[in-house]
mmJSON file of the N, C-alpha and C atoms, coordinates in Angstrom:
{"data_MODEL":{"atom_site":{
"group_PDB":["ATOM","ATOM","ATOM","ATOM","ATOM","ATOM","ATOM","ATOM","ATOM","ATOM","ATOM","ATOM","ATOM","ATOM","ATOM","ATOM","ATOM","ATOM","ATOM","ATOM","ATOM","ATOM","ATOM","ATOM","ATOM","ATOM","ATOM","ATOM","ATOM","ATOM","ATOM","ATOM","ATOM","ATOM","ATOM","ATOM","ATOM","ATOM","ATOM","ATOM","ATOM","ATOM","ATOM","ATOM","ATOM","ATOM","ATOM","ATOM","ATOM","ATOM","ATOM","ATOM","ATOM","ATOM","ATOM","ATOM","ATOM","ATOM","ATOM","ATOM","ATOM","ATOM","ATOM","ATOM","ATOM","ATOM","ATOM","ATOM","ATOM","ATOM","ATOM","ATOM","ATOM","ATOM","ATOM","ATOM","ATOM","ATOM","ATOM","ATOM","ATOM","ATOM","ATOM","ATOM","ATOM","ATOM","ATOM","ATOM","ATOM","ATOM","ATOM","ATOM","ATOM","ATOM","ATOM","ATOM","ATOM","ATOM","ATOM","ATOM","ATOM","ATOM","ATOM","ATOM","ATOM","ATOM","ATOM","ATOM","ATOM","ATOM","ATOM","ATOM","ATOM","ATOM","ATOM","ATOM","ATOM","ATOM","ATOM","ATOM","ATOM","ATOM","ATOM","ATOM","ATOM","ATOM","ATOM","ATOM","ATOM","ATOM","ATOM","ATOM","ATOM","ATOM","ATOM","ATOM","ATOM","ATOM","ATOM","ATOM","ATOM","ATOM","ATOM","ATOM","ATOM","ATOM","ATOM","ATOM","ATOM","ATOM","ATOM","ATOM","ATOM","ATOM","ATOM","ATOM","ATOM","ATOM","ATOM","ATOM","ATOM","ATOM","ATOM","ATOM","ATOM","ATOM","ATOM","ATOM","ATOM","ATOM","ATOM","ATOM","ATOM","ATOM","ATOM","ATOM","ATOM","ATOM","ATOM","ATOM","ATOM","ATOM","ATOM","ATOM","ATOM","ATOM","ATOM","ATOM","ATOM","ATOM","ATOM","ATOM","ATOM","ATOM","ATOM"],
"id":[1,2,3,4,5,6,7,8,9,10,11,12,13,14,15,16,17,18,19,20,21,22,23,24,25,26,27,28,29,30,31,32,33,34,35,36,37,38,39,40,41,42,43,44,45,46,47,48,49,50,51,52,53,54,55,56,57,58,59,60,61,62,63,64,65,66,67,68,69,70,71,72,73,74,75,76,77,78,79,80,81,82,83,84,85,86,87,88,89,90,91,92,93,94,95,96,97,98,99,100,101,102,103,104,105,106,107,108,109,110,111,112,113,114,115,116,117,118,119,120,121,122,123,124,125,126,127,128,129,130,131,132,133,134,135,136,137,138,139,140,141,142,143,144,145,146,147,148,149,150,151,152,153,154,155,156,157,158,159,160,161,162,163,164,165,166,167,168,169,170,171,172,173,174,175,176,177,178,179,180,181,182,183,184,185,186,187,188,189,190,191,192,193,194,195],
"type_symbol":["N","C","C","N","C","C","N","C","C","N","C","C","N","C","C","N","C","C","N","C","C","N","C","C","N","C","C","N","C","C","N","C","C","N","C","C","N","C","C","N","C","C","N","C","C","N","C","C","N","C","C","N","C","C","N","C","C","N","C","C","N","C","C","N","C","C","N","C","C","N","C","C","N","C","C","N","C","C","N","C","C","N","C","C","N","C","C","N","C","C","N","C","C","N","C","C","N","C","C","N","C","C","N","C","C","N","C","C","N","C","C","N","C","C","N","C","C","N","C","C","N","C","C","N","C","C","N","C","C","N","C","C","N","C","C","N","C","C","N","C","C","N","C","C","N","C","C","N","C","C","N","C","C","N","C","C","N","C","C","N","C","C","N","C","C","N","C","C","N","C","C","N","C","C","N","C","C","N","C","C","N","C","C","N","C","C","N","C","C","N","C","C","N","C","C"],
"label_atom_id":["N","CA","C","N","CA","C","N","CA","C","N","CA","C","N","CA","C","N","CA","C","N","CA","C","N","CA","C","N","CA","C","N","CA","C","N","CA","C","N","CA","C","N","CA","C","N","CA","C","N","CA","C","N","CA","C","N","CA","C","N","CA","C","N","CA","C","N","CA","C","N","CA","C","N","CA","C","N","CA","C","N","CA","C","N","CA","C","N","CA","C","N","CA","C","N","CA","C","N","CA","C","N","CA","C","N","CA","C","N","CA","C","N","CA","C","N","CA","C","N","CA","C","N","CA","C","N","CA","C","N","CA","C","N","CA","C","N","CA","C","N","CA","C","N","CA","C","N","CA","C","N","CA","C","N","CA","C","N","CA","C","N","CA","C","N","CA","C","N","CA","C","N","CA","C","N","CA","C","N","CA","C","N","CA","C","N","CA","C","N","CA","C","N","CA","C","N","CA","C","N","CA","C","N","CA","C","N","CA","C","N","CA","C","N","CA","C","N","CA","C","N","CA","C","N","CA","C"],
"label_alt_id":[null,null,null,null,null,null,null,null,null,null,null,null,null,null,null,null,null,null,null,null,null,null,null,null,null,null,null,null,null,null,null,null,null,null,null,null,null,null,null,null,null,null,null,null,null,null,null,null,null,null,null,null,null,null,null,null,null,null,null,null,null,null,null,null,null,null,null,null,null,null,null,null,null,null,null,null,null,null,null,null,null,null,null,null,null,null,null,null,null,null,null,null,null,null,null,null,null,null,null,null,null,null,null,null,null,null,null,null,null,null,null,null,null,null,null,null,null,null,null,null,null,null,null,null,null,null,null,null,null,null,null,null,null,null,null,null,null,null,null,null,null,null,null,null,null,null,null,null,null,null,null,null,null,null,null,null,null,null,null,null,null,null,null,null,null,null,null,null,null,null,null,null,null,null,null,null,null,null,null,null,null,null,null,null,null,null,null,null,null,null,null,null,null,null,null],
"label_comp_id":["UNK","UNK","UNK","UNK","UNK","UNK","UNK","UNK","UNK","UNK","UNK","UNK","UNK","UNK","UNK","UNK","UNK","UNK","UNK","UNK","UNK","UNK","UNK","UNK","UNK","UNK","UNK","UNK","UNK","UNK","UNK","UNK","UNK","UNK","UNK","UNK","UNK","UNK","UNK","UNK","UNK","UNK","UNK","UNK","UNK","UNK","UNK","UNK","UNK","UNK","UNK","UNK","UNK","UNK","UNK","UNK","UNK","UNK","UNK","UNK","UNK","UNK","UNK","UNK","UNK","UNK","UNK","UNK","UNK","UNK","UNK","UNK","UNK","UNK","UNK","UNK","UNK","UNK","UNK","UNK","UNK","UNK","UNK","UNK","UNK","UNK","UNK","UNK","UNK","UNK","UNK","UNK","UNK","UNK","UNK","UNK","UNK","UNK","UNK","UNK","UNK","UNK","UNK","UNK","UNK","UNK","UNK","UNK","UNK","UNK","UNK","UNK","UNK","UNK","UNK","UNK","UNK","UNK","UNK","UNK","UNK","UNK","UNK","UNK","UNK","UNK","UNK","UNK","UNK","UNK","UNK","UNK","UNK","UNK","UNK","UNK","UNK","UNK","UNK","UNK","UNK","UNK","UNK","UNK","UNK","UNK","UNK","UNK","UNK","UNK","UNK","UNK","UNK","UNK","UNK","UNK","UNK","UNK","UNK","UNK","UNK","UNK","UNK","UNK","UNK","UNK","UNK","UNK","UNK","UNK","UNK","UNK","UNK","UNK","UNK","UNK","UNK","UNK","UNK","UNK","UNK","UNK","UNK","UNK","UNK","UNK","UNK","UNK","UNK","UNK","UNK","UNK","UNK","UNK","UNK"],
"label_asym_id":["A","A","A","A","A","A","A","A","A","A","A","A","A","A","A","A","A","A","A","A","A","A","A","A","A","A","A","A","A","A","A","A","A","A","A","A","A","A","A","A","A","A","A","A","A","A","A","A","A","A","A","A","A","A","A","A","A","A","A","A","A","A","A","A","A","A","A","A","A","A","A","A","A","A","A","A","A","A","A","A","A","A","A","A","A","A","A","A","A","A","A","A","A","A","A","A","A","A","A","A","A","A","A","A","A","A","A","A","A","A","A","A","A","A","A","A","A","A","A","A","A","A","A","A","A","A","A","A","A","A","A","A","A","A","A","A","A","A","A","A","A","A","A","A","A","A","A","A","A","A","A","A","A","A","A","A","A","A","A","A","A","A","A","A","A","A","A","A","A","A","A","A","A","A","A","A","A","A","A","A","A","A","A","A","A","A","A","A","A","A","A","A","A","A","A"],
"label_entity_id":["1","1","1","1","1","1","1","1","1","1","1","1","1","1","1","1","1","1","1","1","1","1","1","1","1","1","1","1","1","1","1","1","1","1","1","1","1","1","1","1","1","1","1","1","1","1","1","1","1","1","1","1","1","1","1","1","1","1","1","1","1","1","1","1","1","1","1","1","1","1","1","1","1","1","1","1","1","1","1","1","1","1","1","1","1","1","1","1","1","1","1","1","1","1","1","1","1","1","1","1","1","1","1","1","1","1","1","1","1","1","1","1","1","1","1","1","1","1","1","1","1","1","1","1","1","1","1","1","1","1","1","1","1","1","1","1","1","1","1","1","1","1","1","1","1","1","1","1","1","1","1","1","1","1","1","1","1","1","1","1","1","1","1","1","1","1","1","1","1","1","1","1","1","1","1","1","1","1","1","1","1","1","1","1","1","1","1","1","1","1","1","1","1","1","1"],
"label_seq_id":[1,1,1,2,2,2,3,3,3,4,4,4,5,5,5,6,6,6,7,7,7,8,8,8,9,9,9,10,10,10,11,11,11,12,12,12,13,13,13,14,14,14,15,15,15,16,16,16,17,17,17,18,18,18,19,19,19,20,20,20,21,21,21,22,22,22,23,23,23,24,24,24,25,25,25,26,26,26,27,27,27,28,28,28,29,29,29,30,30,30,31,31,31,32,32,32,33,33,33,34,34,34,35,35,35,36,36,36,37,37,37,38,38,38,39,39,39,40,40,40,41,41,41,42,42,42,43,43,43,44,44,44,45,45,45,46,46,46,47,47,47,48,48,48,49,49,49,50,50,50,51,51,51,52,52,52,53,53,53,54,54,54,55,55,55,56,56,56,57,57,57,58,58,58,59,59,59,60,60,60,61,61,61,62,62,62,63,63,63,64,64,64,65,65,65],
"pdbx_PDB_ins_code":[null,null,null,null,null,null,null,null,null,null,null,null,null,null,null,null,null,null,null,null,null,null,null,null,null,null,null,null,null,null,null,null,null,null,null,null,null,null,null,null,null,null,null,null,null,null,null,null,null,null,null,null,null,null,null,null,null,null,null,null,null,null,null,null,null,null,null,null,null,null,null,null,null,null,null,null,null,null,null,null,null,null,null,null,null,null,null,null,null,null,null,null,null,null,null,null,null,null,null,null,null,null,null,null,null,null,null,null,null,null,null,null,null,null,null,null,null,null,null,null,null,null,null,null,null,null,null,null,null,null,null,null,null,null,null,null,null,null,null,null,null,null,null,null,null,null,null,null,null,null,null,null,null,null,null,null,null,null,null,null,null,null,null,null,null,null,null,null,null,null,null,null,null,null,null,null,null,null,null,null,null,null,null,null,null,null,null,null,null,null,null,null,null,null,null],
"Cartn_x":[-2.57,-3.557,-3.836,-5.093,-5.494,-5.781,-5.236,-5.464,-6.256,-7.41,-8.266,-8.273,-8.274,-8.272,-9.483,-9.904,-10.93,-10.354,-11.183,-10.747,-9.802,-9.889,-9.023,-7.938,-7.706,-6.687,-5.448,-4.323,-3.044,-2.19,-1.795,-0.968,0.452,0.917,2.233,3.223,4.137,5.078,5.989,6.387,7.264,6.542,5.282,4.509,4.286,3.973,3.763,5.032,6.181,7.451,7.721,7.371,7.575,6.725,5.465,4.583,5.091,5.498,6.016,7.283,8.217,9.472,9.237,8.404,8.11,7.453,6.54,5.853,6.787,7.725,8.691,9.67,10.049,10.975,10.302,8.987,8.218,6.934,7.016,5.849,4.703,4.935,3.856,3.121,3.597,2.951,1.517,0.64,-0.75,-0.853,-2.041,-2.239,-1.828,-2.172,-1.86,-0.351,0.392,1.847,2.492,1.938,2.475,2.231,1.107,0.747,1.451,1.857,2.42,3.565,4.556,5.665,5.226,4.072,3.579,2.642,2.313,1.429,-0.047,-0.393,-1.78,-2.283,-3.584,-4.192,-4.258,-4.831,-4.909,-5.529,-6.546,-7.084,-6.035,-5.034,-3.937,-3.225,-2.849,-2.142,-3.033,-4.292,-5.222,-5.314,-5.384,-5.448,-4.194,-3.037,-1.797,-1.561,-1.962,-1.863,-2.715,-3.903,-4.79,-4.133,-3.503,-2.857,-1.609,-0.916,0.216,-0.275,-1.421,-2.022,-2.484,-3.176,-3.705,-2.604,-1.446,-0.339,0.492,0.126,0.817,2.08,2.328,3.548,3.425,2.21,1.984,0.721,0.537,-0.699,-1.407,-2.691,-3.441,-3.35,-3.097,-2.992,-1.615,-0.723,0.609,1.5,1.526,2.358,1.588,0.261,-0.525,-1.628,-1.969,-3.096,-4.388],
"Cartn_y":[8.48,7.952,6.506,6.145,4.77,4.12,2.946,2.225,0.972,0.839,-0.323,-1.188,-2.475,-3.42,-4.331,-4.808,-5.837,-7.083,-7.894,-9.068,-10.002,-10.105,-11.048,-10.335,-9.055,-8.316,-8.122,-8.548,-8.33,-7.453,-6.308,-5.405,-5.966,-6.245,-6.835,-5.716,-5.442,-4.332,-4.539,-5.765,-6.026,-5.722,-6.105,-5.808,-4.31,-3.649,-2.208,-1.511,-1.915,-1.329,-1.608,-2.803,-3.158,-2.331,-2.12,-1.299,0.137,0.653,2.017,2.163,1.248,1.304,1.215,0.271,0.102,1.345,1.946,3.129,4.332,4.44,5.532,5.359,4.114,3.825,3.84,3.627,3.553,4.364,5.693,6.513,6.407,5.836,5.701,4.366,3.471,2.166,2.336,1.538,1.46,0.31,0.137,-0.91,-2.301,-2.638,-3.976,-4.21,-3.203,-3.328,-3.363,-2.619,-2.638,-3.98,-4.615,-5.874,-7.087,-7.001,-8.159,-8.855,-8.141,-8.841,-9.656,-9.339,-10.042,-11.197,-11.322,-12.387,-12.107,-10.828,-10.442,-9.539,-9.235,-8.351,-6.917,-6.032,-4.612,-4.277,-5.013,-4.662,-4.703,-5.562,-5.65,-4.301,-3.724,-2.44,-1.326,-1.361,-0.33,-0.352,-1.53,-1.675,-1.117,-1.498,-1.026,0.459,0.987,2.428,3.163,2.622,3.225,3.246,2.149,2.097,2.965,3.117,4.049,5.468,5.792,7.111,7.238,6.229,6.274,6.364,5.797,5.862,7.133,7.965,9.236,9.134,7.992,7.826,8.441,8.569,9.168,10.013,10.781,11.524,10.917,10.65,10.075,11.024,10.454,11.247,11.824,11.751,12.313,11.38,10.105,9.156,8.406,8.381,7.575,8.392,8.011,8.668,8.017],
"Cartn_z":[17.463,16.552,16.919,16.922,17.153,15.808,15.577,14.33,14.645,14.025,14.233,12.984,13.18,12.067,12.153,11.0,10.939,11.604,12.165,12.918,12.2,10.876,10.165,9.35,9.623,8.882,9.743,9.229,9.904,9.001,9.481,8.701,8.651,7.458,7.26,6.927,7.851,7.678,6.47,6.207,5.066,3.753,3.668,2.457,2.325,3.444,3.4,2.919,3.448,3.039,1.562,1.106,-0.298,-1.234,-0.875,-1.697,-1.712,-0.554,-0.472,-1.31,-1.144,-1.884,-3.392,-3.799,-5.215,-5.797,-5.04,-5.552,-5.628,-4.698,-4.754,-5.915,-6.174,-7.272,-8.635,-8.655,-9.902,-9.752,-9.725,-9.421,-10.424,-11.593,-12.566,-12.446,-11.572,-11.401,-10.905,-11.45,-10.999,-9.998,-9.41,-8.388,-8.868,-10.097,-10.616,-10.652,-11.076,-11.162,-9.771,-8.833,-7.468,-6.781,-7.083,-6.431,-7.034,-8.279,-8.995,-8.262,-7.721,-7.05,-5.829,-5.277,-4.095,-4.45,-5.748,-6.193,-5.93,-5.809,-5.551,-6.658,-6.606,-7.576,-7.067,-7.879,-7.545,-6.183,-5.675,-4.359,-3.244,-3.399,-2.426,-2.306,-3.432,-3.418,-2.907,-3.29,-2.829,-1.302,-0.725,0.729,1.393,0.893,1.499,1.251,0.106,-0.124,0.902,1.18,2.168,3.548,3.933,5.252,5.315,4.209,4.199,4.461,3.915,4.156,5.606,6.124,7.484,8.537,8.244,9.195,9.032,8.067,7.861,7.032,6.425,5.63,4.245,3.733,2.415,2.474,1.429,1.255,0.057,0.178,-0.941,-2.133,-3.294,-4.509,-4.741,-3.74,-3.905,-4.732,-4.381,-5.11,-6.185,-6.045,-6.961,-7.593,-8.807,-9.504,-9.127],
"occupancy":[1.0,1.0,1.0,1.0,1.0,1.0,1.0,1.0,1.0,1.0,1.0,1.0,1.0,1.0,1.0,1.0,1.0,1.0,1.0,1.0,1.0,1.0,1.0,1.0,1.0,1.0,1.0,1.0,1.0,1.0,1.0,1.0,1.0,1.0,1.0,1.0,1.0,1.0,1.0,1.0,1.0,1.0,1.0,1.0,1.0,1.0,1.0,1.0,1.0,1.0,1.0,1.0,1.0,1.0,1.0,1.0,1.0,1.0,1.0,1.0,1.0,1.0,1.0,1.0,1.0,1.0,1.0,1.0,1.0,1.0,1.0,1.0,1.0,1.0,1.0,1.0,1.0,1.0,1.0,1.0,1.0,1.0,1.0,1.0,1.0,1.0,1.0,1.0,1.0,1.0,1.0,1.0,1.0,1.0,1.0,1.0,1.0,1.0,1.0,1.0,1.0,1.0,1.0,1.0,1.0,1.0,1.0,1.0,1.0,1.0,1.0,1.0,1.0,1.0,1.0,1.0,1.0,1.0,1.0,1.0,1.0,1.0,1.0,1.0,1.0,1.0,1.0,1.0,1.0,1.0,1.0,1.0,1.0,1.0,1.0,1.0,1.0,1.0,1.0,1.0,1.0,1.0,1.0,1.0,1.0,1.0,1.0,1.0,1.0,1.0,1.0,1.0,1.0,1.0,1.0,1.0,1.0,1.0,1.0,1.0,1.0,1.0,1.0,1.0,1.0,1.0,1.0,1.0,1.0,1.0,1.0,1.0,1.0,1.0,1.0,1.0,1.0,1.0,1.0,1.0,1.0,1.0,1.0,1.0,1.0,1.0,1.0,1.0,1.0,1.0,1.0,1.0,1.0,1.0,1.0],
"B_iso_or_equiv":[0.0,0.0,0.0,0.0,0.0,0.0,0.0,0.0,0.0,0.0,0.0,0.0,0.0,0.0,0.0,0.0,0.0,0.0,0.0,0.0,0.0,0.0,0.0,0.0,0.0,0.0,0.0,0.0,0.0,0.0,0.0,0.0,0.0,0.0,0.0,0.0,0.0,0.0,0.0,0.0,0.0,0.0,0.0,0.0,0.0,0.0,0.0,0.0,0.0,0.0,0.0,0.0,0.0,0.0,0.0,0.0,0.0,0.0,0.0,0.0,0.0,0.0,0.0,0.0,0.0,0.0,0.0,0.0,0.0,0.0,0.0,0.0,0.0,0.0,0.0,0.0,0.0,0.0,0.0,0.0,0.0,0.0,0.0,0.0,0.0,0.0,0.0,0.0,0.0,0.0,0.0,0.0,0.0,0.0,0.0,0.0,0.0,0.0,0.0,0.0,0.0,0.0,0.0,0.0,0.0,0.0,0.0,0.0,0.0,0.0,0.0,0.0,0.0,0.0,0.0,0.0,0.0,0.0,0.0,0.0,0.0,0.0,0.0,0.0,0.0,0.0,0.0,0.0,0.0,0.0,0.0,0.0,0.0,0.0,0.0,0.0,0.0,0.0,0.0,0.0,0.0,0.0,0.0,0.0,0.0,0.0,0.0,0.0,0.0,0.0,0.0,0.0,0.0,0.0,0.0,0.0,0.0,0.0,0.0,0.0,0.0,0.0,0.0,0.0,0.0,0.0,0.0,0.0,0.0,0.0,0.0,0.0,0.0,0.0,0.0,0.0,0.0,0.0,0.0,0.0,0.0,0.0,0.0,0.0,0.0,0.0,0.0,0.0,0.0,0.0,0.0,0.0,0.0,0.0,0.0],
"pdbx_formal_charge":[null,null,null,null,null,null,null,null,null,null,null,null,null,null,null,null,null,null,null,null,null,null,null,null,null,null,null,null,null,null,null,null,null,null,null,null,null,null,null,null,null,null,null,null,null,null,null,null,null,null,null,null,null,null,null,null,null,null,null,null,null,null,null,null,null,null,null,null,null,null,null,null,null,null,null,null,null,null,null,null,null,null,null,null,null,null,null,null,null,null,null,null,null,null,null,null,null,null,null,null,null,null,null,null,null,null,null,null,null,null,null,null,null,null,null,null,null,null,null,null,null,null,null,null,null,null,null,null,null,null,null,null,null,null,null,null,null,null,null,null,null,null,null,null,null,null,null,null,null,null,null,null,null,null,null,null,null,null,null,null,null,null,null,null,null,null,null,null,null,null,null,null,null,null,null,null,null,null,null,null,null,null,null,null,null,null,null,null,null,null,null,null,null,null,null],
"auth_seq_id":[1,1,1,2,2,2,3,3,3,4,4,4,5,5,5,6,6,6,7,7,7,8,8,8,9,9,9,10,10,10,11,11,11,12,12,12,13,13,13,14,14,14,15,15,15,16,16,16,17,17,17,18,18,18,19,19,19,20,20,20,21,21,21,22,22,22,23,23,23,24,24,24,25,25,25,26,26,26,27,27,27,28,28,28,29,29,29,30,30,30,31,31,31,32,32,32,33,33,33,34,34,34,35,35,35,36,36,36,37,37,37,38,38,38,39,39,39,40,40,40,41,41,41,42,42,42,43,43,43,44,44,44,45,45,45,46,46,46,47,47,47,48,48,48,49,49,49,50,50,50,51,51,51,52,52,52,53,53,53,54,54,54,55,55,55,56,56,56,57,57,57,58,58,58,59,59,59,60,60,60,61,61,61,62,62,62,63,63,63,64,64,64,65,65,65],
"auth_comp_id":["UNK","UNK","UNK","UNK","UNK","UNK","UNK","UNK","UNK","UNK","UNK","UNK","UNK","UNK","UNK","UNK","UNK","UNK","UNK","UNK","UNK","UNK","UNK","UNK","UNK","UNK","UNK","UNK","UNK","UNK","UNK","UNK","UNK","UNK","UNK","UNK","UNK","UNK","UNK","UNK","UNK","UNK","UNK","UNK","UNK","UNK","UNK","UNK","UNK","UNK","UNK","UNK","UNK","UNK","UNK","UNK","UNK","UNK","UNK","UNK","UNK","UNK","UNK","UNK","UNK","UNK","UNK","UNK","UNK","UNK","UNK","UNK","UNK","UNK","UNK","UNK","UNK","UNK","UNK","UNK","UNK","UNK","UNK","UNK","UNK","UNK","UNK","UNK","UNK","UNK","UNK","UNK","UNK","UNK","UNK","UNK","UNK","UNK","UNK","UNK","UNK","UNK","UNK","UNK","UNK","UNK","UNK","UNK","UNK","UNK","UNK","UNK","UNK","UNK","UNK","UNK","UNK","UNK","UNK","UNK","UNK","UNK","UNK","UNK","UNK","UNK","UNK","UNK","UNK","UNK","UNK","UNK","UNK","UNK","UNK","UNK","UNK","UNK","UNK","UNK","UNK","UNK","UNK","UNK","UNK","UNK","UNK","UNK","UNK","UNK","UNK","UNK","UNK","UNK","UNK","UNK","UNK","UNK","UNK","UNK","UNK","UNK","UNK","UNK","UNK","UNK","UNK","UNK","UNK","UNK","UNK","UNK","UNK","UNK","UNK","UNK","UNK","UNK","UNK","UNK","UNK","UNK","UNK","UNK","UNK","UNK","UNK","UNK","UNK","UNK","UNK","UNK","UNK","UNK","UNK"],
"auth_asym_id":["A","A","A","A","A","A","A","A","A","A","A","A","A","A","A","A","A","A","A","A","A","A","A","A","A","A","A","A","A","A","A","A","A","A","A","A","A","A","A","A","A","A","A","A","A","A","A","A","A","A","A","A","A","A","A","A","A","A","A","A","A","A","A","A","A","A","A","A","A","A","A","A","A","A","A","A","A","A","A","A","A","A","A","A","A","A","A","A","A","A","A","A","A","A","A","A","A","A","A","A","A","A","A","A","A","A","A","A","A","A","A","A","A","A","A","A","A","A","A","A","A","A","A","A","A","A","A","A","A","A","A","A","A","A","A","A","A","A","A","A","A","A","A","A","A","A","A","A","A","A","A","A","A","A","A","A","A","A","A","A","A","A","A","A","A","A","A","A","A","A","A","A","A","A","A","A","A","A","A","A","A","A","A","A","A","A","A","A","A","A","A","A","A","A","A"],
"auth_atom_id":["N","CA","C","N","CA","C","N","CA","C","N","CA","C","N","CA","C","N","CA","C","N","CA","C","N","CA","C","N","CA","C","N","CA","C","N","CA","C","N","CA","C","N","CA","C","N","CA","C","N","CA","C","N","CA","C","N","CA","C","N","CA","C","N","CA","C","N","CA","C","N","CA","C","N","CA","C","N","CA","C","N","CA","C","N","CA","C","N","CA","C","N","CA","C","N","CA","C","N","CA","C","N","CA","C","N","CA","C","N","CA","C","N","CA","C","N","CA","C","N","CA","C","N","CA","C","N","CA","C","N","CA","C","N","CA","C","N","CA","C","N","CA","C","N","CA","C","N","CA","C","N","CA","C","N","CA","C","N","CA","C","N","CA","C","N","CA","C","N","CA","C","N","CA","C","N","CA","C","N","CA","C","N","CA","C","N","CA","C","N","CA","C","N","CA","C","N","CA","C","N","CA","C","N","CA","C","N","CA","C","N","CA","C","N","CA","C","N","CA","C","N","CA","C","N","CA","C"],
"pdbx_PDB_model_num":[1,1,1,1,1,1,1,1,1,1,1,1,1,1,1,1,1,1,1,1,1,1,1,1,1,1,1,1,1,1,1,1,1,1,1,1,1,1,1,1,1,1,1,1,1,1,1,1,1,1,1,1,1,1,1,1,1,1,1,1,1,1,1,1,1,1,1,1,1,1,1,1,1,1,1,1,1,1,1,1,1,1,1,1,1,1,1,1,1,1,1,1,1,1,1,1,1,1,1,1,1,1,1,1,1,1,1,1,1,1,1,1,1,1,1,1,1,1,1,1,1,1,1,1,1,1,1,1,1,1,1,1,1,1,1,1,1,1,1,1,1,1,1,1,1,1,1,1,1,1,1,1,1,1,1,1,1,1,1,1,1,1,1,1,1,1,1,1,1,1,1,1,1,1,1,1,1,1,1,1,1,1,1,1,1,1,1,1,1,1,1,1,1,1,1]
}}}
């Protein structure tokens, strides 16, 4: 699989792992709750959830509503 990024986007593995871990430990968390520990808003979690799906680590809709 080829993964392409926008010119100013850097995929942060630590953040991705944190979002994944938090969502597995708290499956009812919404985007706002997942983003809070990182100091960001809901779009942050939405972006990382999308990349978790694109990398094959999750299935959209499986861990999140």
